C-alpha positions in Angstrom: 73.3 89.9 138.5 73.4 90.4 142.3 70.6 88.4 143.9 69.3 88.2 147.5 66.9 86.2 149.6 65.5 87.4 152.8 63.4 86.4 155.8 62.7 89.3 158.1 60.4 90.5 160.9 58.1 92.4 158.6 56.7 89.3 157.0 57.6 86.5 159.4 57.0 86.3 163.1 59.5 85.0 165.6 58.4 81.4 165.5 58.5 81.4 161.6 62.0 82.9 161.5 63.2 80.2 164.0 61.7 77.5 161.9 63.4 78.9 158.8 66.7 79.2 160.5 66.5 75.6 161.8 66.2 74.2 158.2 68.4 76.8 156.5 71.8 75.9 155.1 73.6 78.3 152.8 75.3 76.9 149.6 79.0 77.0 150.7 80.1 76.4 147.1 78.8 79.9 146.1 80.4 83.1 147.3 77.9 85.0 149.4 77.3 87.3 152.3 75.0 86.1 155.0 73.5 88.6 157.4 71.7 86.8 160.3 70.3 88.8 163.3 67.4 88.5 165.6 65.2 90.3 163.0 66.5 88.9 159.7 68.2 86.2 157.8 69.5 87.6 154.5 71.8 86.2 151.8 73.4 88.1 148.9 75.3 86.5 146.0 76.2 87.0 142.4 78.2 89.3 140.2 77.5 92.1 137.7 74.7 94.6 138.0 72.6 94.9 141.2 68.9 95.7 140.8 67.7 98.9 142.6 65.4 96.8 144.9 68.5 95.0 146.2 70.6 98.2 146.6 67.8 100.2 148.3 66.9 97.4 150.6 70.5 96.9 151.8 71.1 100.6 152.2 67.9 100.9 154.3 69.0 97.9 156.4 72.4 99.6 157.0 70.7 102.9 158.0 68.4 101.1 160.5 65.2 101.9 158.6 64.4 98.2 158.2 64.9 97.4 161.8 62.1 96.6 164.2 63.5 99.3 166.5 64.0 102.0 163.8 67.4 103.6 163.8 69.0 101.1 166.1 72.8 101.1 166.0 73.6 97.4 166.3 72.8 96.6 162.7 75.7 98.7 161.4 78.2 96.5 163.2 76.3 93.3 162.3 76.3 94.2 158.6 80.0 95.0 158.7 80.9 91.7 160.5 78.8 89.7 158.0 80.7 91.4 155.1 84.1 90.8 156.7 83.3 87.1 157.4 82.4 86.7 153.8 85.6 88.4 152.7 87.6 85.9 154.8 85.7 82.9 153.4 85.1 83.7 149.8 86.4 85.5 146.8 83.5 88.0 146.4 82.7 89.6 143.1 83.7 93.3 142.7 80.0 94.1 142.6 79.3 92.5 146.0 82.3 94.3 147.5 81.1 97.6 146.2 77.5 97.0 147.3 78.4 96.2 150.9 81.1 98.9 151.2 78.7 101.5 150.0 75.9 100.2 152.2 78.2 100.5 155.3 79.1 104.0 154.2 75.5 105.0 153.7 74.6 103.7 157.2 77.4 105.9 158.7 76.2 108.9 156.7 72.6 108.5 157.9 73.7 108.3 161.6 76.1 111.2 161.2 73.9 113.6 159.3 70.5 112.9 160.9 69.2 112.5 164.4 67.6 109.2 163.7 69.8 107.3 166.2 68.7 109.8 168.9 65.2 108.6 168.6 66.2 104.9 168.5 66.5 102.4 171.3 68.2 99.1 171.7 66.7 95.8 173.0 68.8 96.3 176.1 67.3 99.8 176.7 63.7 98.5 176.2 64.4 95.6 178.6 65.6 98.0 181.2 62.4 100.1 180.8 60.2 97.0 181.3 62.4 96.0 184.3 61.9 99.5 185.9 58.2 99.1 185.5 58.0 95.6 186.8 60.6 95.9 189.6 61.2 99.4 190.8 63.7 98.4 193.5 66.6 96.0 192.5 68.6 96.1 195.7 67.4 92.8 197.2 66.5 91.0 194.1 68.4 88.0 192.7 69.1 88.4 189.0 70.3 85.6 186.8 71.9 86.4 183.4 72.7 83.6 181.0 74.8 84.6 178.0 77.8 87.0 178.0 77.7 89.6 175.2 77.2 93.3 174.6 73.5 93.1 175.0 73.6 91.5 178.5 76.5 93.7 179.5 74.5 96.8 178.7 71.7 95.5 180.9 74.1 94.5 183.8 75.6 98.1 183.7 72.1 99.5 184.3 71.4 97.1 187.0 74.6 97.9 188.8 73.8 101.6 188.5 70.5 101.0 190.1 72.3 99.3 193.1 71.6 95.7 192.2 74.0 93.6 194.2 72.9 90.0 193.6 73.8 89.4 189.9 74.7 85.9 188.9 76.3 85.4 185.4 76.4 82.1 183.5 77.8 81.2 180.1 78.8 78.2 178.1 82.3 79.5 178.3 82.7 79.9 182.1 85.8 82.1 181.8 83.7 84.8 180.0 81.2 84.7 182.8 84.0 85.1 185.4 85.4 88.0 183.4 82.1 89.9 183.3 81.4 89.1 186.9 84.7 90.5 188.0 84.0 93.8 186.1 80.6 94.3 187.7 81.0 92.7 191.1 78.8 89.8 190.2 79.1 86.0 190.7 79.9 83.5 188.0 77.8 80.3 188.0 78.3 77.2 185.9 75.6 76.7 183.3 75.2 73.2 184.7 73.9 74.8 187.9 71.2 76.8 186.2 68.4 74.8 187.9 69.8 75.5 191.3 70.1 79.2 190.5 66.6 79.5 189.3 65.2 78.2 192.6 66.2 81.5 194.1 66.2 84.0 191.1 63.6 86.8 190.9 64.7 87.8 187.3 66.2 85.7 184.5 67.7 87.4 181.4 68.7 85.0 178.6 70.6 86.0 175.5 72.8 83.2 174.2 73.8 82.2 170.7 72.8 78.6 171.3 70.8 77.0 168.4 68.6 75.2 170.9 66.6 75.8 174.1 68.5 76.5 177.3 65.6 76.7 179.7 62.9 74.0 179.8 59.7 73.9 182.0 61.4 71.4 184.4 64.1 74.0 185.1 61.6 76.5 186.5 60.3 76.3 190.1 56.5 76.7 190.1 56.2 78.1 193.6 57.8 81.6 193.2 57.4 84.7 191.0 59.9 84.9 188.2 60.3 87.6 185.6 62.0 86.3 182.4 63.4 88.2 179.4 64.3 85.9 176.5 66.3 88.1 174.2 67.9 85.3 172.1 67.3 84.3 168.5 66.5 81.5 168.3 64.9 81.5 171.7 66.6 80.2 174.8 63.4 79.7 176.9 60.7 77.2 176.0 57.4 79.0 175.3 55.7 76.4 177.6 57.2 78.3 180.5 54.7 81.1 179.9 51.9 78.9 181.1 53.3 79.0 184.7 51.0 81.2 186.7 53.8 82.9 188.6 56.1 83.4 185.6 56.0 86.5 183.4 57.9 85.9 180.1 59.0 88.5 177.6 60.5 87.5 174.3 62.0 89.6 171.5 58.6 90.3 169.9 57.2 91.4 173.3 60.1 93.8 173.9 59.8 95.3 170.4 56.0 95.8 170.8 56.7 97.6 174.1 59.2 99.9 172.3 56.8 100.8 169.5 54.1 101.8 172.0 56.3 104.0 174.1 58.8 105.6 171.6 58.0 107.5 168.5 60.6 108.7 166.0 60.4 112.1 164.3 59.1 111.7 160.7 61.5 114.3 159.3 64.5 112.3 160.4 63.3 109.3 158.4 62.8 111.6 155.4 66.4 112.9 155.8 67.7 109.3 155.9 65.7 108.4 152.8 67.2 111.4 151.0 70.8 110.3 151.9 69.9 106.8 150.6 68.7 108.2 147.3 71.9 110.2 146.9 74.0 107.1 147.6 72.0 104.9 145.2 72.6 107.5 142.5 76.4 107.3 143.2 76.3 103.5 143.2 74.7 103.4 139.7 77.2 105.9 138.4 79.9 103.5 139.5 78.0 100.5 138.0 77.5 102.3 134.6 81.2 103.2 134.5 82.2 99.7 135.4 79.9 98.1 132.8 81.1 100.6 130.1 84.8 99.9 131.0 84.2 96.2 130.5 82.6 96.7 127.1 85.6 98.9 126.0 88.1 96.2 126.9 86.3 93.4 125.0 
């Protein structure tokens, strides 16, 4: 039987998910698919039949219905990458292959046949909306970005479009920071010089994949205003920084709460997505019944 275990944002807050991830280690002797994102840590394993609870959940994940930002697009690619990594590492059972292939197909159908993605936002979009409210004019602000990835690049694109000219990029791999800086007329800074950079920064945006904190209280000057967005999971910025009187800190949960207050998704698009998921679940069980019957015949 196909089994799964999950820790996600609906039942566990950011701190609880971080604590789980810190102590989590998958059994590498068992073939499995591990999906780990800012909102969830899910592991699937086994062979044979898949219960409907498992199938329905994964299809809804692929469609973006289980995301904190409903309909967001990033989960589709994250799910596909998790499946491909598992294919490279293990010999997955035919049932696991089928489950993930059909889940990816279902996610594509939902985004193609409904307008659910039109009402969705990404973490980068919401960060930008908060930035616009907090700092209307970026022209003379010094903006530090730690972490080079699609999330930070989307934010940098917006900043450049709003005529931000003082963007400093830092990353553990300095070459990646240099590459992004060259594309957006920014300046690459060594991660070792982060404390010097923060002495002058007005905005700090962090989104690394580091398993530990990057920014500690001693890195933050206490004599100037600093707006911080910590978009990493696990977090990059110590929560103690929020106690500084001149620091305003937004983490993932803060960004997601802001999105839910300001953006509503049309109910009928969710209903359409659910109908597609029901159709695809029926197809999956047709395949499962045929596969089971075929095995019995060959015995």
